[in-house]
All heavy atoms as an XYZ file, in Angstrom:
550
protein
N     -33.069     -1.692    -39.534
C     -31.726     -1.934    -39.068
C     -31.249     -0.834    -38.129
O     -30.371     -1.067    -37.301
C     -30.783     -2.064    -40.244
C     -31.037     -3.339    -41.032
O     -31.538     -4.308    -40.439
O     -30.731     -3.355    -42.230
N     -31.806      0.366    -38.274
C     -31.401      1.480    -37.407
C     -31.572      1.120    -35.938
O     -30.684      1.335    -35.132
C     -32.213      2.725    -37.757
C     -32.050      3.836    -36.759
C     -30.898      4.634    -36.760
C     -33.033      4.102    -35.817
C     -30.750      5.658    -35.846
C     -32.882      5.123    -34.897
C     -31.739      5.886    -34.910
O     -31.586      6.897    -33.995
N     -32.727      0.553    -35.592
C     -33.001      0.226    -34.204
C     -32.109     -0.902    -33.697
O     -31.774     -0.948    -32.518
C     -34.466     -0.109    -34.012
C     -35.369      1.080    -34.157
C     -36.136      1.249    -35.287
C     -35.410      2.048    -33.182
C     -36.959      2.341    -35.436
C     -36.219      3.164    -33.313
C     -37.005      3.318    -34.449
N     -31.762     -1.812    -34.558
C     -30.860     -2.883    -34.150
C     -29.449     -2.353    -33.914
O     -28.723     -2.887    -33.084
C     -30.869     -4.007    -35.185
C     -32.172     -4.768    -35.187
C     -32.222     -5.856    -36.236
O     -31.242     -6.024    -36.990
O     -33.246     -6.538    -36.300
N     -29.081     -1.296    -34.606
C     -27.767     -0.695    -34.418
C     -27.651      0.007    -33.057
O     -26.553      0.184    -32.540
C     -27.463      0.310    -35.528
C     -27.290     -0.366    -36.885
O     -27.053     -1.592    -36.914
O     -27.406      0.332    -37.904
N     -28.768      0.399    -32.495
C     -28.790      1.089    -31.210
C     -28.522      0.107    -30.063
O     -27.996      0.479    -29.020
C     -30.143      1.791    -30.998
C     -30.276      2.941    -31.982
C     -30.306      2.277    -29.579
C     -31.631      3.596    -31.969
N     -28.867     -1.140    -30.255
C     -28.809     -2.140    -29.192
C     -27.515     -2.125    -28.379
O     -27.572     -2.128    -27.145
C     -29.079     -3.527    -29.763
C     -29.093     -4.602    -28.726
C     -30.164     -4.736    -27.874
C     -28.016     -5.461    -28.592
C     -30.172     -5.723    -26.899
C     -28.018     -6.437    -27.619
C     -29.097     -6.573    -26.771
N     -26.339     -2.108    -28.999
C     -25.097     -2.143    -28.191
C     -24.923     -0.919    -27.285
O     -24.145     -0.954    -26.345
C     -23.984     -2.184    -29.234
C     -24.621     -2.620    -30.497
C     -26.046     -2.164    -30.425
N     -25.649      0.148    -27.541
C     -25.502      1.374    -26.766
C     -26.491      1.469    -25.599
O     -26.450      2.439    -24.850
C     -25.661      2.591    -27.684
C     -24.698      2.568    -28.836
N     -23.351      2.825    -28.691
C     -24.887      2.278    -30.128
C     -22.760      2.724    -29.852
N     -23.658      2.379    -30.754
N     -27.362      0.485    -25.485
C     -28.348      0.512    -24.398
C     -27.732     -0.008    -23.103
O     -26.884     -0.892    -23.120
C     -29.552     -0.362    -24.763
C     -30.394      0.112    -25.926
C     -31.468     -0.928    -26.245
C     -31.032      1.447    -25.628
N     -28.183      0.532    -21.973
C     -27.681      0.036    -20.680
C     -28.322     -1.298    -20.344
O     -29.469     -1.352    -19.896
C     -28.100      1.140    -19.700
C     -29.314      1.746    -20.328
C     -29.113      1.633    -21.815
N     -27.620     -2.393    -20.576
C     -28.240     -3.707    -20.385
C     -28.341     -4.113    -18.915
O     -28.734     -5.221    -18.607
C     -27.521     -4.783    -21.203
C     -26.095     -4.987    -20.764
O     -25.608     -4.329    -19.862
N     -25.423     -5.897    -21.420
N     -27.997     -3.194    -18.003
C     -28.185     -3.487    -16.591
C     -29.569     -3.062    -16.111
O     -29.936     -3.314    -14.981
C     -27.097     -2.820    -15.745
C     -27.089     -1.320    -15.902
O     -27.554     -0.808    -16.930
O     -26.600     -0.638    -14.976
N     -30.334     -2.413    -16.973
C     -31.701     -2.010    -16.640
C     -32.665     -2.838    -17.477
O     -32.877     -2.563    -18.648
C     -31.891     -0.516    -16.901
C     -33.229      0.004    -16.416
O     -34.163     -0.814    -16.250
O     -33.336      1.215    -16.201
N     -33.234     -3.857    -16.859
C     -34.106     -4.773    -17.568
C     -35.333     -4.125    -18.148
O     -35.815     -4.537    -19.213
N     -35.867     -3.096    -17.477
C     -37.059     -2.436    -18.006
C     -36.753     -1.706    -19.311
O     -37.560     -1.716    -20.229
C     -37.650     -1.472    -16.974
C     -38.493     -2.172    -15.960
O     -39.365     -2.968    -16.309
N     -38.227     -1.923    -14.697
N     -35.583     -1.091    -19.403
C     -35.215     -0.417    -20.651
C     -35.068     -1.440    -21.756
O     -35.535     -1.226    -22.885
C     -33.920      0.406    -20.472
C     -34.218      1.617    -19.608
C     -33.350      0.819    -21.819
C     -33.024      2.473    -19.296
N     -34.440     -2.570    -21.457
C     -34.267     -3.611    -22.471
C     -35.634     -4.154    -22.919
O     -35.855     -4.368    -24.109
C     -33.396     -4.745    -21.926
C     -31.996     -4.307    -21.559
S     -31.089     -3.593    -22.944
C     -30.881     -5.034    -23.965
N     -36.527     -4.363    -21.973
C     -37.859     -4.883    -22.304
C     -38.610     -3.890    -23.183
O     -39.222     -4.281    -24.196
C     -38.647     -5.169    -21.028
N     -38.566     -2.625    -22.823
C     -39.250     -1.597    -23.620
C     -38.650     -1.528    -25.016
O     -39.377     -1.415    -26.006
C     -39.162     -0.228    -22.906
C     -40.030     -0.254    -21.648
C     -39.593      0.900    -23.840
C     -39.783      0.921    -20.712
N     -37.327     -1.611    -25.092
C     -36.664     -1.590    -26.393
C     -37.181     -2.723    -27.279
O     -37.577     -2.511    -28.420
C     -35.153     -1.697    -26.196
C     -34.410     -1.999    -27.479
C     -34.165     -1.001    -28.400
C     -33.964     -3.285    -27.761
C     -33.483     -1.280    -29.580
C     -33.294     -3.561    -28.929
C     -33.050     -2.557    -29.839
O     -32.402     -2.842    -31.004
N     -37.162     -3.951    -26.756
C     -37.596     -5.095    -27.551
C     -39.083     -5.018    -27.878
O     -39.498     -5.363    -28.994
C     -37.300     -6.404    -26.830
C     -35.888     -6.870    -27.006
C     -35.014     -6.929    -25.941
C     -35.413     -7.259    -28.256
C     -33.700     -7.351    -26.104
C     -34.107     -7.688    -28.428
C     -33.257     -7.732    -27.357
O     -31.973     -8.158    -27.544
N     -39.887     -4.558    -26.952
C     -41.312     -4.448    -27.217
C     -41.567     -3.433    -28.339
O     -42.356     -3.683    -29.252
C     -42.053     -4.049    -25.943
C     -43.536     -4.294    -26.038
O     -43.978     -5.322    -26.527
N     -44.317     -3.347    -25.566
N     -40.902     -2.291    -28.268
C     -41.070     -1.271    -29.310
C     -40.516     -1.725    -30.658
O     -41.109     -1.445    -31.697
C     -40.401      0.048    -28.883
C     -41.141      0.729    -27.774
O     -42.293      0.432    -27.492
N     -40.471      1.653    -27.112
N     -39.407     -2.426    -30.624
C     -38.840     -2.956    -31.868
C     -39.812     -3.967    -32.493
O     -40.045     -3.954    -33.705
C     -37.486     -3.601    -31.609
C     -36.703     -4.085    -32.816
C     -36.436     -2.941    -33.796
C     -35.384     -4.706    -32.374
N     -40.406     -4.805    -31.663
C     -41.409     -5.740    -32.149
C     -42.594     -5.027    -32.763
O     -43.116     -5.434    -33.805
N     -43.011     -3.950    -32.125
C     -44.124     -3.162    -32.650
C     -43.784     -2.601    -34.034
O     -44.613     -2.639    -34.952
C     -44.456     -2.029    -31.669
C     -45.656     -1.235    -32.060
C     -46.922     -1.692    -31.729
C     -45.539     -0.047    -32.752
C     -48.056     -0.970    -32.086
C     -46.646      0.674    -33.119
C     -47.916      0.212    -32.789
N     -42.552     -2.126    -34.197
C     -42.114     -1.588    -35.499
C     -42.114     -2.671    -36.571
O     -42.594     -2.457    -37.687
C     -40.734     -0.962    -35.376
S     -40.692      0.550    -34.405
N     -41.557     -3.840    -36.234
C     -41.531     -4.930    -37.199
C     -42.954     -5.347    -37.571
O     -43.236     -5.633    -38.741
C     -40.769     -6.137    -36.653
C     -39.270     -6.003    -36.724
C     -38.469     -6.307    -35.634
C     -38.651     -5.580    -37.889
C     -37.093     -6.188    -35.698
C     -37.274     -5.448    -37.974
C     -36.496     -5.760    -36.870
O     -35.133     -5.647    -36.942
N     -43.821     -5.383    -36.599
C     -45.208     -5.753    -36.870
C     -45.874     -4.731    -37.798
O     -46.630     -5.099    -38.698
C     -45.983     -5.882    -35.563
C     -47.249     -6.671    -35.713
O     -47.279     -7.668    -36.440
N     -48.281     -6.266    -35.027
N     -45.566     -3.451    -37.596
C     -46.158     -2.390    -38.409
C     -45.754     -2.482    -39.877
O     -46.528     -2.087    -40.755
C     -45.771     -1.027    -37.847
N     -44.556     -3.015    -40.141
C     -44.117     -3.140    -41.538
C     -44.395     -4.533    -42.090
O     -43.985     -4.857    -43.196
C     -42.623     -2.776    -41.723
C     -42.387     -1.327    -41.384
C     -41.711     -3.692    -40.946
N     -45.092     -5.364    -41.304
C     -45.527     -6.656    -41.791
C     -44.572     -7.810    -41.562
O     -44.783     -8.900    -42.090
N     -43.527     -7.605    -40.787
C     -42.576     -8.692    -40.508
C     -42.942     -9.349    -39.184
O     -42.342     -9.101    -38.141
C     -41.141     -8.141    -40.464
C     -40.085     -9.226    -40.497
O     -40.426    -10.393    -40.208
O     -38.923     -8.901    -40.811
N     -43.941    -10.186    -39.231
C     -44.516    -10.809    -38.036
C     -43.509    -11.719    -37.320
O     -43.484    -11.762    -36.105
C     -45.767    -11.583    -38.441
C     -46.546    -12.166    -37.332
C     -47.381    -11.109    -36.662
N     -48.248    -11.767    -35.679
C     -48.595    -11.244    -34.537
N     -48.196    -10.041    -34.224
N     -49.367    -11.883    -33.704
N     -42.682    -12.436    -38.062
C     -41.708    -13.347    -37.450
C     -40.713    -12.589    -36.563
O     -40.445    -12.981    -35.443
C     -40.967    -14.151    -38.506
C     -41.756    -15.311    -39.073
C     -42.122    -16.312    -37.990
O     -43.279    -16.393    -37.597
N     -41.163    -17.045    -37.488
N     -40.161    -11.534    -37.112
C     -39.203    -10.733    -36.326
C     -39.893    -10.059    -35.156
O     -39.316     -9.932    -34.069
C     -38.520     -9.701    -37.210
C     -37.467    -10.325    -38.120
C     -36.906     -9.319    -39.058
N     -35.608     -8.837    -38.554
C     -34.837     -8.011    -39.236
N     -35.203     -7.582    -40.418
N     -33.688     -7.630    -38.731
N     -41.122     -9.627    -35.357
C     -41.884     -9.007    -34.270
C     -42.067     -9.990    -33.119
O     -41.848     -9.638    -31.958
C     -43.236     -8.523    -34.784
N     -42.434    -11.211    -33.436
C     -42.647    -12.219    -32.396
C     -41.365    -12.514    -31.626
O     -41.403    -12.677    -30.405
C     -43.230    -13.494    -32.991
C     -44.685    -13.403    -33.432
C     -45.110    -14.678    -34.148
C     -45.590    -13.130    -32.247
N     -40.247    -12.554    -32.326
C     -38.960    -12.786    -31.635
C     -38.666    -11.647    -30.663
O     -38.167    -11.860    -29.560
C     -37.829    -12.957    -32.636
C     -37.892    -14.270    -33.377
C     -36.740    -14.402    -34.342
C     -36.994    -15.638    -35.187
N     -35.885    -16.505    -35.281
N     -38.954    -10.447    -31.073
C     -38.734     -9.297    -30.198
C     -39.673     -9.333    -29.000
O     -39.263     -9.032    -27.876
C     -38.918     -7.995    -30.972
S     -37.608     -7.685    -32.176
N     -40.930     -9.685    -29.235
C     -41.887     -9.776    -28.127
C     -41.482    -10.862    -27.142
O     -41.644    -10.699    -25.926
C     -43.303    -10.045    -28.638
C     -43.900     -8.899    -29.429
C     -44.709     -9.143    -30.534
C     -43.676     -7.576    -29.082
C     -45.273     -8.110    -31.253
C     -44.223     -6.537    -29.812
C     -45.022     -6.809    -30.891
O     -45.587     -5.791    -31.606
N     -40.931    -11.950    -27.638
C     -40.458    -13.013    -26.739
C     -39.284    -12.523    -25.893
O     -39.200    -12.814    -24.700
C     -40.037    -14.244    -27.551
C     -41.204    -15.002    -28.140
C     -40.765    -16.104    -29.093
O     -39.541    -16.300    -29.296
O     -41.648    -16.777    -29.638
N     -38.389    -11.759    -26.500
C     -37.266    -11.196    -25.743
C     -37.761    -10.206    -24.707
O     -37.312    -10.196    -23.560
C     -36.278    -10.522    -26.699
N     -38.727     -9.377    -25.087
C     -39.302     -8.411    -24.141
C     -39.959     -9.142    -22.980
O     -39.817     -8.732    -21.818
C     -40.322     -7.525    -24.856
N     -40.666    -10.211    -23.284
C     -41.335    -10.988    -22.238
C     -40.327    -11.485    -21.201
O     -40.563    -11.379    -20.000
C     -42.075    -12.163    -22.868
C     -42.724    -13.075    -21.846
C     -43.325    -14.314    -22.500
O     -43.398    -14.436    -23.709
N     -43.740    -15.230    -21.672
N     -39.199    -11.989    -21.647
C     -38.168    -12.491    -20.733
C     -37.654    -11.371    -19.826
O     -37.474    -11.567    -18.625
C     -37.022    -13.133    -21.508
C     -37.416    -14.432    -22.147
C     -36.293    -15.007    -22.965
C     -36.776    -16.248    -23.706
N     -35.764    -16.762    -24.607
N     -37.421    -10.202    -20.410
C     -36.936     -9.083    -19.608
C     -38.000     -8.618    -18.611
O     -37.690     -8.328    -17.452
C     -36.502     -7.927    -20.491
C     -35.159     -8.118    -21.116
C     -34.898     -8.475    -22.403
C     -33.886     -7.994    -20.485
N     -33.546     -8.576    -22.616
C     -32.894     -8.276    -21.448
C     -33.482     -7.659    -19.189
C     -31.540     -8.237    -21.163
C     -32.118     -7.620    -18.904
C     -31.172     -7.905    -19.882
N     -39.254     -8.532    -19.066
C     -40.342     -8.120    -18.158
C     -40.495     -9.118    -17.015
O     -40.740     -8.726    -15.870
C     -41.669     -7.984    -18.904
C     -41.801     -6.708    -19.710
C     -42.224     -6.746    -21.027
C     -41.534     -5.463    -19.149
C     -42.384     -5.584    -21.766
C     -41.671     -4.296    -19.885
C     -42.102     -4.366    -21.189
O     -42.254     -3.208    -21.920
N     -40.375    -10.394    -17.313
C     -40.475    -11.408    -16.257
C     -39.321    -11.252    -15.260
O     -39.529    -11.352    -14.054
C     -40.471    -12.810    -16.854
C     -41.762    -13.171    -17.533
C     -41.702    -14.476    -18.301
O     -40.586    -15.029    -18.478
O     -42.767    -14.939    -18.739
N     -38.137    -11.012    -15.764
C     -36.969    -10.820    -14.902
C     -37.158     -9.629    -13.965
O     -36.750     -9.673    -12.813
C     -35.735    -10.584    -15.777
C     -34.567    -11.438    -15.462
C     -33.443    -11.175    -16.443
O     -33.235    -10.051    -16.902
N     -32.713    -12.210    -16.769
N     -37.784     -8.590    -14.476
C     -37.995     -7.371    -13.689
C     -39.266     -7.444    -12.840
O     -39.560     -6.504    -12.113
C     -38.110     -6.165    -14.615
S     -36.633     -5.827    -15.529
N     -40.001     -8.518    -13.003
C     -41.286     -8.675    -12.313
C     -42.198     -7.473    -12.581
O     -42.698     -6.828    -11.670
C     -41.075     -8.886    -10.814
C     -40.287    -10.126    -10.521
C     -40.017    -10.308     -9.040
O     -40.230     -9.426     -8.228
N     -39.530    -11.490     -8.694
N     -42.363     -7.207    -13.863
C     -43.157     -6.070    -14.323
C     -44.438     -6.590    -14.983
O     -44.453     -6.833    -16.190
C     -42.337     -5.233    -15.297
C     -43.046     -3.992    -15.768
O     -44.267     -3.913    -15.742
N     -42.275     -3.015    -16.197
N     -45.528     -6.760    -14.218
C     -46.752     -7.302    -14.785
C     -47.407     -6.391    -15.823
O     -48.012     -6.866    -16.778
C     -47.658     -7.509    -13.582
C     -47.125     -6.623    -12.524
C     -45.648     -6.477    -12.799
N     -47.252     -5.095    -15.670
C     -47.828     -4.162    -16.648
C     -47.128     -4.311    -17.997
O     -47.772     -4.344    -19.045
C     -47.719     -2.714    -16.149
O     -48.348     -2.613    -14.872
C     -48.365     -1.755    -17.112
N     -45.813     -4.421    -17.952
C     -45.056     -4.627    -19.183
C     -45.410     -5.943    -19.843
O     -45.548     -6.016    -21.067
N     -45.564     -6.990    -19.031
C     -45.955     -8.295    -19.578
C     -47.311     -8.196    -20.274
O     -47.503     -8.763    -21.347
C     -46.026     -9.341    -18.465
C     -44.729    -10.035    -18.123
C     -44.903    -10.898    -16.889
C     -44.232    -10.866    -19.274
N     -48.229     -7.491    -19.661
C     -49.561     -7.329    -20.258
C     -49.442     -6.648    -21.621
O     -50.071     -7.083    -22.594
C     -50.454     -6.518    -19.329
C     -51.778     -6.170    -19.919
N     -52.776     -7.134    -20.083
C     -52.268     -5.033    -20.434
C     -53.825     -6.566    -20.665
N     -53.524     -5.284    -20.877
N     -48.648     -5.590    -21.710
C     -48.461     -4.884    -23.001
C     -47.853     -5.823    -24.041
O     -48.262     -5.818    -25.199
C     -47.552     -3.686    -22.809
S     -48.305     -2.345    -21.911
N     -46.897     -6.609    -23.589
C     -46.241     -7.540    -24.502
C     -47.243     -8.586    -25.017
O     -47.304     -8.856    -26.200
C     -45.099     -8.209    -23.757
S     -43.890     -8.995    -24.808
N     -48.029     -9.157    -24.121
C     -49.039    -10.151    -24.522
C     -50.059     -9.513    -25.453
O     -50.519    -10.142    -26.411
C     -49.744    -10.730    -23.303
C     -48.864    -11.569    -22.417
C     -49.055    -11.595    -21.049
C     -47.835    -12.339    -22.935
C     -48.251    -12.377    -20.217
C     -47.031    -13.118    -22.132
C     -47.241    -13.137    -20.784
O     -46.443    -13.889    -19.973
N     -50.434     -8.276    -25.184
C     -51.397     -7.584    -26.027
C     -50.851     -7.422    -27.451
O     -51.583     -7.613    -28.421
C     -51.731     -6.211    -25.426
C     -52.685     -5.399    -26.259
C     -54.050     -5.647    -26.192
C     -52.233     -4.436    -27.122
C     -54.943     -4.926    -26.963
C     -53.106     -3.685    -27.898
C     -54.460     -3.941    -27.810
O     -55.331     -3.231    -28.579
N     -49.586     -7.086    -27.564
C     -48.982     -6.903    -28.883
C     -48.885     -8.193    -29.681
O     -48.901     -8.171    -30.908
C     -47.592     -6.267    -28.760
C     -47.668     -4.826    -28.352
O     -48.661     -4.164    -28.555
N     -46.606     -4.331    -27.753
N     -48.775     -9.322    -28.998
C     -48.651    -10.609    -29.693
C     -49.964    -11.016    -30.345
O     -49.968    -11.683    -31.370
C     -48.182    -11.708    -28.710
C     -48.279    -13.084    -29.337
C     -46.756    -11.422    -28.280
N     -51.056    -10.577    -29.802
C     -52.375    -11.013    -30.304
C     -52.567    -10.821    -31.759
O     -52.158    -10.422    -32.628
C     -53.508    -10.347    -29.563
C     -53.544     -8.863    -29.820
C     -54.744     -8.217    -29.196
N     -54.630     -6.803    -29.385
C     -55.098     -6.160    -30.450
N     -55.749     -6.795    -31.375
N     -54.933     -4.869    -30.580
């Protein structure tokens, strides 16, 4: 819940920061075994990475979903 509390304080005008946030949050959820929440975060990260046209970020996101 700590990381979810940070969300309102992030600069949502920078898509790369938002994508990194969601990707890292997904990684944390995956590490504690909450695969469903992790996948939702990875999907959100994917949308932000696509918006920013960041192929490297998309690759990391796809890798984490595997």
